[in-house]
C-alpha positions in Angstrom: 16.5 -9.6 -21.4 14.8 -8.1 -18.3 11.8 -10.1 -17.0 9.0 -8.6 -14.9 5.9 -10.0 -13.2 2.8 -8.1 -12.2 1.1 -9.6 -9.2 -2.5 -8.8 -8.2 -4.2 -10.3 -5.1 -8.0 -10.4 -5.6 -11.2 -11.1 -3.7 -14.5 -10.5 -5.4 -13.0 -8.1 -7.9 -15.5 -8.5 -10.7 -16.3 -4.8 -10.8 -12.7 -3.7 -11.4 -10.6 -6.6 -12.7 -11.6 -6.5 -16.4 -10.6 -2.8 -16.8 -7.4 -3.3 -14.9 -6.4 -6.3 -17.0 -7.2 -4.5 -20.2 -4.8 -1.6 -19.2 -2.1 -4.1 -18.2 -2.3 -6.3 -21.3 -1.6 -3.2 -23.4 1.6 -2.7 -21.4 2.8 -6.2 -22.5 3.6 -7.6 -19.1 3.3 -11.0 -17.5 0.5 -11.1 -14.9 -0.3 -13.3 -12.0 -3.6 -13.2 -10.2 -3.7 -14.6 -6.6 -7.4 -15.0 -5.8 -8.7 -15.6 -2.3 -11.5 -17.9 -3.4 -13.8 -15.2 -4.8 -17.5 -15.9 -4.7 -18.3 -13.7 -7.7 -17.2 -13.9 -11.4 -13.6 -12.7 -10.8 -12.0 -15.9 -11.9 -14.2 -16.3 -15.0 -13.2 -12.8 -16.1 -9.5 -13.6 -15.5 -9.7 -16.8 -17.6 -11.4 -14.8 -20.4 -8.3 -12.6 -20.6 -6.0 -15.6 -20.6 -4.1 -14.4 -17.5 -2.3 -16.9 -15.2 -4.0 -17.3 -11.8 -3.8 -19.3 -8.6 -6.5 -19.7 -6.0 -5.9 -19.8 -2.2 -8.4 -20.4 0.6 -9.8 -17.1 1.8 -8.8 -17.8 5.4 -5.2 -18.3 4.3 -4.8 -14.8 2.8 -2.0 -12.9 4.5 -0.8 -9.4 3.5 2.8 -10.4 3.5 2.6 -14.1 3.0 0.4 -13.9 -0.1 2.7 -11.4 -1.7 5.6 -13.7 -1.0 3.7 -16.5 -2.6 3.5 -14.4 -5.8 7.2 -13.4 -5.7 8.2 -17.1 -5.4 5.9 -18.2 -8.2 8.7 -17.5 -10.7 12.4 -17.3 -9.8 13.4 -16.2 -13.2 12.0 -12.6 -13.0 14.1 -9.5 -12.2 11.3 -7.4 -10.8 7.9 -8.0 -9.3 5.3 -5.3 -9.4 2.3 -5.4 -7.1 -1.1 -3.8 -7.7 -4.3 -3.9 -5.7 -7.5 -4.8 -7.5 -8.9 -1.2 -7.0 -5.9 0.5 -8.7 -6.0 1.5 -12.4 -3.0 2.5 -14.5 -3.2 6.2 -15.5 -1.7 5.6 -18.9 0.2 3.0 -20.9 3.6 3.9 -19.3 2.8 3.1 -15.7 4.6 -0.3 -15.5 7.5 0.8 -17.7 8.1 4.0 -15.6 8.0 2.3 -12.2 11.0 0.3 -13.2 13.1 3.4 -14.2 14.8 3.9 -10.8 16.1 0.3 -10.8 18.8 1.6 -13.2 20.5 2.4 -9.8 21.6 -1.0 -8.6 21.2 0.1 -5.0 17.5 0.7 -5.4 15.6 -2.2 -3.9 12.0 -1.0 -4.1 10.0 1.7 -6.0 6.7 3.3 -5.1 4.5 4.7 -7.9 2.4 7.8 -7.7 -1.3 7.6 -6.9 -3.9 10.1 -8.0 -7.5 10.3 -6.9 -10.3 9.0 -9.1 -12.1 11.9 -10.8 -15.2 11.4 -8.6 -13.2 11.3 -5.3 -14.2 13.6 -2.4 -12.0 16.5 -1.1 -10.5 14.4 1.7 -9.5 11.5 -0.5 -8.0 14.0 -3.0 -6.0 15.7 -0.4 -4.6 12.4 1.0 -3.3 11.5 -2.5 -1.8 14.9 -3.1 -0.1 14.9 0.3 1.4 11.5 0.1 2.2 11.4 -3.6 4.2 14.4 -4.9 4.8 15.4 -8.5 8.6 15.1 -8.0 10.5 11.8 -8.0 13.0 11.0 -5.2 15.4 8.3 -4.0 16.1 7.9 -0.3 18.6 6.0 1.7 19.0 5.1 5.4 20.6 8.4 6.4 17.6 10.3 5.0 15.6 9.2 8.1 17.4 12.0 10.0 15.5 14.5 7.8 12.4 12.7 6.7 11.7 10.4 9.6 8.9 7.9 9.2 8.3 9.0 5.6 11.7 7.6 4.6 10.4 3.9 4.4 7.0 5.1 2.9 5.8 2.6 0.3 2.3 1.5 -0.8 1.1 -2.0 -1.6 -1.4 -0.6 -4.1 1.4 0.1 -6.6 5.0 -0.8 -5.9 7.8 -2.7 -7.5 10.7 -4.7 -6.0 14.0 -6.1 -7.2 13.3 -9.7 -6.7 16.8 -10.6 -5.7 16.7 -8.0 -2.9 13.4 -9.3 -1.7 14.8 -12.9 -1.6 17.9 -11.7 0.2 15.8 -10.2 3.0 13.5 -13.2 3.2 10.7 -11.7 1.2 7.7 -10.2 3.1 7.0 -11.0 6.7 4.1 -13.3 7.4 1.4 -12.4 9.9 1.3 -8.6 9.6 -2.1 -7.0 10.0 -1.0 -4.0 7.9 2.1 -2.3 6.5 4.0 -5.2 4.8 5.2 -2.6 2.3 6.7 -0.2 5.0 8.1 -3.2 6.8 10.1 -4.4 3.9 11.2 -0.9 2.9 12.5 -0.3 6.4 14.4 -3.6 6.2 15.9 -2.6 2.9 17.0 0.8 4.1 18.6 -0.7 7.2 20.5 -3.2 4.9 22.0 -0.4 2.8 19.6 -0.3 -0.1 17.6 2.7 -1.4 13.9 3.1 -1.7 12.6 5.3 -4.6 9.4 7.1 -5.5 8.8 7.5 -9.2 6.3 10.3 -10.0 6.0 9.4 -13.7 4.5 6.0 -12.8 0.9 6.8 -12.0 -2.2 4.9 -11.1 -5.7 5.9 -10.1 -6.3 4.8 -6.5 -8.3 6.4 -3.8 -11.0 5.8 -1.2 -13.7 7.8 0.5 -13.7 6.4 4.1 -16.5 7.0 6.6 -15.5 8.2 10.1 -15.6 4.6 11.4 -13.6 3.3 8.5 -11.0 5.9 9.2 -10.9 4.8 12.9 -10.6 1.1 11.9 -7.8 1.7 9.4 -5.8 3.8 11.9 -6.5 1.2 14.7 -4.8 -1.4 12.5 -2.0 1.0 11.8 -1.5 1.4 15.5 -1.5 -2.3 16.0 1.2 -2.6 13.3 3.4 0.1 14.9 2.9 -1.4 18.3 4.0 -4.9 17.2 6.8 -3.6 14.9 8.0 -0.8 17.2 11.5 -1.0 15.9 10.4 0.9 12.8 9.3 3.9 14.9 12.4 3.7 17.1 14.7 3.8 14.1 12.8 6.1 11.7 10.8 8.4 14.0 7.3 8.6 15.5 4.2 8.8 13.4 2.6 11.6 15.5 5.0 14.3 14.1 3.9 13.5 10.6 0.3 13.6 11.7 0.7 17.3 12.7 2.1 18.2 9.3 -0.9 16.4 7.7 -3.4 18.3 9.7 -2.0 21.7 8.7 -1.7 20.6 5.1 -5.4 19.5 5.0 -6.5 22.8 6.5 -4.6 24.7 3.7 -6.1 22.4 1.1 -9.6 23.1 2.3 -8.9 26.8 2.3 -7.4 26.8 -1.2 -10.5 25.0 -2.5 -12.9 27.3 -0.7 -14.3 24.4 1.4 -13.6 25.7 5.0 -17.2 24.8 5.7 -15.9 21.3 5.9 -13.7 22.1 8.9 -16.1 20.3 11.4 -16.0 17.2 9.2 -12.2 17.5 9.0 -12.0 17.8 12.8 -14.2 14.8 13.4 -12.2 12.7 10.9 -8.9 13.6 12.5 -10.3 12.8 15.9 -11.4 9.4 14.7 -8.0 8.7 13.2 -6.2 9.7 16.4 -8.5 7.7 18.6 -8.2 4.7 16.4 -4.4 4.9 16.3 -4.0 5.4 20.0 -6.3 2.4 20.7 -4.4 0.3 18.2 -1.1 1.2 19.8 -2.5 0.0 23.2 -4.6 -2.9 21.9 -3.0 -5.4 24.3 -5.1 -3.7 27.1 -8.4 -4.3 25.3 -10.7 -7.4 25.3 -10.8 -9.3 22.1 -14.5 -8.4 21.3 -13.6 -4.7 21.3 -10.5 -5.3 19.2 -12.5 -7.1 16.6 -15.1 -4.3 16.6 -12.4 -1.7 16.1 -10.2 -3.5 13.5 -10.6 -3.2 9.7 -9.0 -6.6 9.2 -11.2 -8.6 11.6 -10.2 -12.1 10.2 -6.6 -11.4 11.1 -7.4 -11.8 14.8 -8.6 -15.4 14.3 -6.5 -17.7 16.5 -4.7 -14.7 18.1 
Protein backbone atom coordinates (compact mmCIF):
# COMPACT_ATOMS: atom_id res chain seq x y z
CA UNK A 1 0.00 0.00 0.00
CA UNK A 2 1.30 3.43 -0.98
CA UNK A 3 2.58 5.56 1.91
CA UNK A 4 2.80 9.35 1.84
CA UNK A 5 4.04 12.00 4.25
CA UNK A 6 3.07 15.68 4.28
CA UNK A 7 5.88 17.87 5.64
CA UNK A 8 5.28 21.44 6.81
CA UNK A 9 8.13 23.68 8.05
CA UNK A 10 6.75 26.24 10.51
CA UNK A 11 7.80 29.38 12.35
CA UNK A 12 5.27 31.33 14.42
CA UNK A 13 2.38 29.87 12.42
CA UNK A 14 -0.38 30.16 15.02
CA UNK A 15 -2.57 32.24 12.70
CA UNK A 16 -2.67 29.64 9.92
CA UNK A 17 -1.65 26.21 11.17
CA UNK A 18 -4.97 25.14 12.75
CA UNK A 19 -6.98 25.66 9.59
CA UNK A 20 -4.28 23.98 7.49
CA UNK A 21 -4.21 20.92 9.76
CA UNK A 22 -8.00 20.66 9.75
CA UNK A 23 -8.01 20.48 5.94
CA UNK A 24 -5.17 17.94 5.85
CA UNK A 25 -6.60 15.65 8.51
CA UNK A 26 -9.75 15.34 6.39
CA UNK A 27 -7.52 14.02 3.60
CA UNK A 28 -6.30 11.16 5.82
CA UNK A 29 -2.55 11.72 5.44
CA UNK A 30 0.41 11.42 7.78
CA UNK A 31 1.76 14.84 8.71
CA UNK A 32 5.11 15.99 10.07
CA UNK A 33 5.66 19.52 11.38
CA UNK A 34 9.25 20.79 11.49
CA UNK A 35 9.12 23.83 13.73
CA UNK A 36 11.95 26.34 13.97
CA UNK A 37 11.48 27.03 17.70
CA UNK A 38 8.36 29.18 17.38
CA UNK A 39 7.82 31.77 20.10
CA UNK A 40 4.02 31.74 19.71
CA UNK A 41 1.43 28.97 20.21
CA UNK A 42 2.24 26.99 17.06
CA UNK A 43 3.43 23.86 18.86
CA UNK A 44 0.53 23.88 21.33
CA UNK A 45 -1.90 23.95 18.40
CA UNK A 46 -0.04 21.14 16.63
CA UNK A 47 -0.14 18.97 19.77
CA UNK A 48 -3.87 19.64 20.10
CA UNK A 49 -4.39 18.02 16.69
CA UNK A 50 -2.21 15.03 17.58
CA UNK A 51 0.20 15.67 14.70
CA UNK A 52 3.83 14.53 14.81
CA UNK A 53 6.36 17.32 15.18
CA UNK A 54 10.06 17.96 15.64
CA UNK A 55 11.68 21.18 16.82
CA UNK A 56 14.93 22.58 15.46
CA UNK A 57 16.85 25.70 16.51
CA UNK A 58 15.73 28.72 14.54
CA UNK A 59 19.29 29.43 13.42
CA UNK A 60 19.62 25.93 11.96
CA UNK A 61 16.72 26.32 9.51
CA UNK A 62 17.86 25.78 5.94
CA UNK A 63 15.54 25.80 2.92
CA UNK A 64 17.03 22.62 1.50
CA UNK A 65 18.47 21.02 4.63
CA UNK A 66 15.26 21.26 6.65
CA UNK A 67 13.26 19.67 3.84
CA UNK A 68 15.86 16.91 3.62
CA UNK A 69 15.46 16.37 7.36
CA UNK A 70 11.75 15.81 6.80
CA UNK A 71 12.30 13.43 3.88
CA UNK A 72 14.73 11.35 5.96
CA UNK A 73 12.37 11.21 8.94
CA UNK A 74 10.76 8.09 7.52
CA UNK A 75 12.35 5.86 4.91
CA UNK A 76 9.22 3.76 4.43
CA UNK A 77 7.20 6.37 2.52
CA UNK A 78 6.80 6.43 -1.25
CA UNK A 79 6.12 10.15 -1.67
CA UNK A 80 6.78 13.28 0.36
CA UNK A 81 4.55 16.32 -0.07
CA UNK A 82 5.71 19.74 1.07
CA UNK A 83 3.44 22.60 2.08
CA UNK A 84 4.33 26.00 3.50
CA UNK A 85 2.43 27.22 6.53
CA UNK A 86 0.65 29.94 4.54
CA UNK A 87 -0.84 27.56 1.96
CA UNK A 88 -4.33 26.11 2.33
CA UNK A 89 -5.84 23.18 0.39
CA UNK A 90 -8.55 24.35 -2.01
CA UNK A 91 -10.62 21.20 -1.49
CA UNK A 92 -10.41 17.69 -0.07
CA UNK A 93 -8.69 16.27 -3.16
CA UNK A 94 -5.53 18.40 -3.13
CA UNK A 95 -3.19 15.76 -1.71
CA UNK A 96 -4.75 12.87 -3.63
CA UNK A 97 -4.54 14.75 -6.92
CA UNK A 98 -0.94 15.93 -6.61
CA UNK A 99 0.07 12.26 -6.57
CA UNK A 100 -1.72 11.39 -9.83
CA UNK A 101 1.23 12.08 -12.21
CA UNK A 102 3.40 9.59 -10.29
CA UNK A 103 1.58 6.83 -12.17
CA UNK A 104 4.30 7.57 -14.73
CA UNK A 105 7.38 5.95 -13.15
CA UNK A 106 9.63 8.54 -14.79
CA UNK A 107 8.02 11.45 -12.93
CA UNK A 108 10.21 12.48 -10.01
CA UNK A 109 8.42 15.61 -8.81
CA UNK A 110 5.01 17.26 -9.13
CA UNK A 111 4.03 20.87 -8.58
CA UNK A 112 0.45 21.67 -7.63
CA UNK A 113 -1.59 24.65 -8.73
CA UNK A 114 -1.79 27.78 -6.61
CA UNK A 115 -4.68 30.22 -6.70
CA UNK A 116 -4.83 33.58 -5.00
CA UNK A 117 -6.74 34.06 -1.78
CA UNK A 118 -10.09 35.82 -2.40
CA UNK A 119 -8.86 39.08 -0.86
CA UNK A 120 -5.63 39.17 -2.87
CA UNK A 121 -4.71 42.28 -4.87
CA UNK A 122 -4.51 42.49 -8.65
CA UNK A 123 -0.75 41.90 -8.85
CA UNK A 124 -0.84 38.84 -6.59
CA UNK A 125 -3.74 37.42 -8.59
CA UNK A 126 -1.94 37.91 -11.90
CA UNK A 127 1.23 36.22 -10.61
CA UNK A 128 -0.72 33.10 -9.67
CA UNK A 129 -2.61 33.00 -12.97
CA UNK A 130 0.62 33.51 -14.93
CA UNK A 131 2.61 30.79 -13.15
CA UNK A 132 -0.17 28.27 -12.54
CA UNK A 133 -2.21 27.39 -15.59
CA UNK A 134 -5.48 25.48 -15.67
CA UNK A 135 -3.95 22.70 -17.79
CA UNK A 136 -1.69 19.96 -16.43
CA UNK A 137 1.61 19.11 -18.09
CA UNK A 138 4.62 16.82 -17.89
CA UNK A 139 8.05 17.97 -19.06
CA UNK A 140 11.36 16.27 -19.65
CA UNK A 141 14.89 17.52 -20.21
CA UNK A 142 14.45 18.10 -23.94
CA UNK A 143 11.56 20.48 -23.26
CA UNK A 144 14.08 23.08 -22.12
CA UNK A 145 14.66 23.87 -25.80
CA UNK A 146 11.08 25.19 -25.98
CA UNK A 147 10.23 26.29 -22.43
CA UNK A 148 13.65 27.39 -21.17
CA UNK A 149 13.89 28.29 -17.50
CA UNK A 150 10.22 27.39 -16.98
CA UNK A 151 11.05 23.72 -17.56
CA UNK A 152 12.36 23.07 -14.01
CA UNK A 153 9.72 25.35 -12.45
CA UNK A 154 8.54 24.04 -9.10
CA UNK A 155 7.25 25.69 -5.92
CA UNK A 156 8.13 24.74 -2.37
CA UNK A 157 4.69 25.95 -1.25
CA UNK A 158 2.99 22.85 -2.67
CA UNK A 159 5.06 20.12 -4.30
CA UNK A 160 5.42 16.36 -4.09
CA UNK A 161 8.47 14.18 -4.69
CA UNK A 162 9.11 10.49 -5.26
CA UNK A 163 11.23 9.79 -2.21
CA UNK A 164 13.42 7.19 -3.91
CA UNK A 165 14.32 9.73 -6.62
CA UNK A 166 15.12 12.37 -4.02
CA UNK A 167 17.36 9.91 -2.20
CA UNK A 168 19.08 8.89 -5.43
CA UNK A 169 19.98 12.54 -6.09
CA UNK A 170 21.15 13.20 -2.55
CA UNK A 171 17.93 14.93 -1.44
CA UNK A 172 17.91 18.76 -1.36
CA UNK A 173 21.09 20.78 -1.40
CA UNK A 174 22.05 22.48 1.85
CA UNK A 175 22.96 26.13 2.01
CA UNK A 176 20.72 27.57 -0.69
CA UNK A 177 19.30 31.03 -0.02
CA UNK A 178 16.37 30.33 -2.32
CA UNK A 179 15.13 27.96 -5.00
CA UNK A 180 15.74 24.53 -3.47
CA UNK A 181 12.70 23.39 -5.45
CA UNK A 182 14.05 24.56 -8.81
CA UNK A 183 17.48 23.16 -7.96
CA UNK A 184 16.21 19.64 -7.38
CA UNK A 185 13.84 19.80 -10.37
CA UNK A 186 16.73 20.77 -12.64
CA UNK A 187 18.83 17.91 -11.25
CA UNK A 188 15.98 15.47 -11.88
CA UNK A 189 15.54 16.64 -15.46
CA UNK A 190 19.26 16.34 -16.15
CA UNK A 191 19.17 12.81 -14.71
CA UNK A 192 16.44 11.72 -17.13
CA UNK A 193 13.40 12.10 -14.90
CA UNK A 194 10.29 14.15 -15.66
CA UNK A 195 8.74 17.01 -13.71
CA UNK A 196 4.95 17.39 -13.73
CA UNK A 197 2.44 20.13 -13.01
CA UNK A 198 -0.95 18.90 -11.82
CA UNK A 199 -3.65 21.55 -12.24
CA UNK A 200 -6.30 19.54 -10.36
CA UNK A 201 -4.23 19.69 -7.15
CA UNK A 202 -4.97 23.16 -5.85
CA UNK A 203 -4.06 25.27 -2.83
CA UNK A 204 -4.69 28.85 -1.88
CA UNK A 205 -1.36 30.65 -1.66
CA UNK A 206 -0.54 34.25 -2.50
CA UNK A 207 1.22 37.34 -1.21
CA UNK A 208 0.85 41.06 -1.64
CA UNK A 209 4.42 42.33 -1.57
CA UNK A 210 5.45 45.94 -1.10
CA UNK A 211 7.94 47.45 -3.54
CA UNK A 212 10.85 46.76 -1.16
CA UNK A 213 9.68 43.20 -0.52
CA UNK A 214 9.64 42.64 -4.28
CA UNK A 215 13.19 43.98 -4.50
CA UNK A 216 14.41 41.78 -1.65
CA UNK A 217 12.77 38.66 -3.04
CA UNK A 218 14.30 39.21 -6.46
CA UNK A 219 17.65 40.08 -4.92
CA UNK A 220 17.70 36.62 -3.32
CA UNK A 221 16.64 35.09 -6.63
CA UNK A 222 19.60 36.81 -8.28
CA UNK A 223 21.92 35.46 -5.59
CA UNK A 224 20.60 31.95 -6.20
CA UNK A 225 21.04 32.22 -9.98
CA UNK A 226 24.52 33.65 -9.52
CA UNK A 227 25.65 30.84 -7.25
CA UNK A 228 23.89 28.09 -9.22
CA UNK A 229 24.61 29.50 -12.66
CA UNK A 230 24.61 26.01 -14.22
CA UNK A 231 20.79 26.15 -14.14
CA UNK A 232 20.66 29.24 -16.36
CA UNK A 233 23.41 27.92 -18.61
CA UNK A 234 21.49 24.70 -19.23
CA UNK A 235 17.87 25.86 -19.16
CA UNK A 236 18.03 29.47 -20.32
CA UNK A 237 18.22 32.98 -18.93
CA UNK A 238 15.55 34.37 -16.63
CA UNK A 239 15.43 37.73 -18.42
CA UNK A 240 13.53 36.34 -21.42
CA UNK A 241 10.82 35.00 -19.17
CA UNK A 242 10.68 38.38 -17.46
CA UNK A 243 9.69 40.10 -20.70
CA UNK A 244 6.81 37.67 -21.22
CA UNK A 245 5.65 38.37 -17.68
CA UNK A 246 5.59 42.14 -18.23
CA UNK A 247 3.42 41.87 -21.35
CA UNK A 248 1.14 39.40 -19.60
CA UNK A 249 0.70 41.71 -16.63
CA UNK A 250 -0.14 44.65 -18.89
CA UNK A 251 -2.84 42.58 -20.62
CA UNK A 252 -4.17 41.45 -17.25
CA UNK A 253 -4.57 45.03 -16.05
CA UNK A 254 -6.26 45.98 -19.32
CA UNK A 255 -8.70 43.05 -19.15
CA UNK A 256 -9.65 43.99 -15.59
CA UNK A 257 -10.01 47.70 -16.41
CA UNK A 258 -7.17 48.69 -14.09
CA UNK A 259 -4.77 50.47 -16.45
CA UNK A 260 -4.65 53.28 -13.90
CA UNK A 261 -2.30 50.94 -11.99
CA UNK A 262 0.32 51.11 -14.76
CA UNK A 263 2.56 53.47 -12.74
CA UNK A 264 2.48 51.02 -9.83
CA UNK A 265 3.17 48.13 -12.21
CA UNK A 266 6.14 50.00 -13.70
CA UNK A 267 7.63 50.75 -10.28
CA UNK A 268 7.10 47.16 -9.17
CA UNK A 269 8.84 45.79 -12.27
CA UNK A 270 11.71 48.24 -11.82
CA UNK A 271 12.22 47.14 -8.21
CA UNK A 272 12.22 43.48 -9.28
CA UNK A 273 14.76 44.13 -12.03
CA UNK A 274 17.02 46.22 -9.81
CA UNK A 275 16.84 43.62 -7.06
CA UNK A 276 17.61 40.77 -9.44
CA UNK A 277 20.57 42.56 -11.06
CA UNK A 278 22.02 43.49 -7.68
CA UNK A 279 21.61 39.90 -6.51
CA UNK A 280 23.34 38.53 -9.60
CA UNK A 281 26.28 40.85 -8.79
CA UNK A 282 26.17 40.62 -5.00
CA UNK A 283 29.85 39.64 -4.78
CA UNK A 284 30.71 43.26 -5.57
CA UNK A 285 28.64 44.64 -2.70
CA UNK A 286 29.67 45.17 0.94
CA UNK A 287 27.97 42.87 3.43
CA UNK A 288 25.96 45.60 5.15
CA UNK A 289 24.27 46.45 1.83
CA UNK A 290 23.71 42.77 1.03
CA UNK A 291 21.96 42.27 4.37
CA UNK A 292 19.82 45.35 3.78
CA UNK A 293 18.74 44.08 0.35
CA UNK A 294 18.16 40.41 1.18
CA UNK A 295 14.83 38.93 2.27
CA UNK A 296 16.60 36.05 4.04
CA UNK A 297 18.99 38.09 6.17
CA UNK A 298 19.96 35.28 8.57
CA UNK A 299 21.25 33.25 5.64
CA UNK A 300 24.23 35.58 5.44
CA UNK A 301 25.42 34.76 8.97
CA UNK A 302 28.94 33.32 8.83
CA UNK A 303 29.16 33.96 5.08
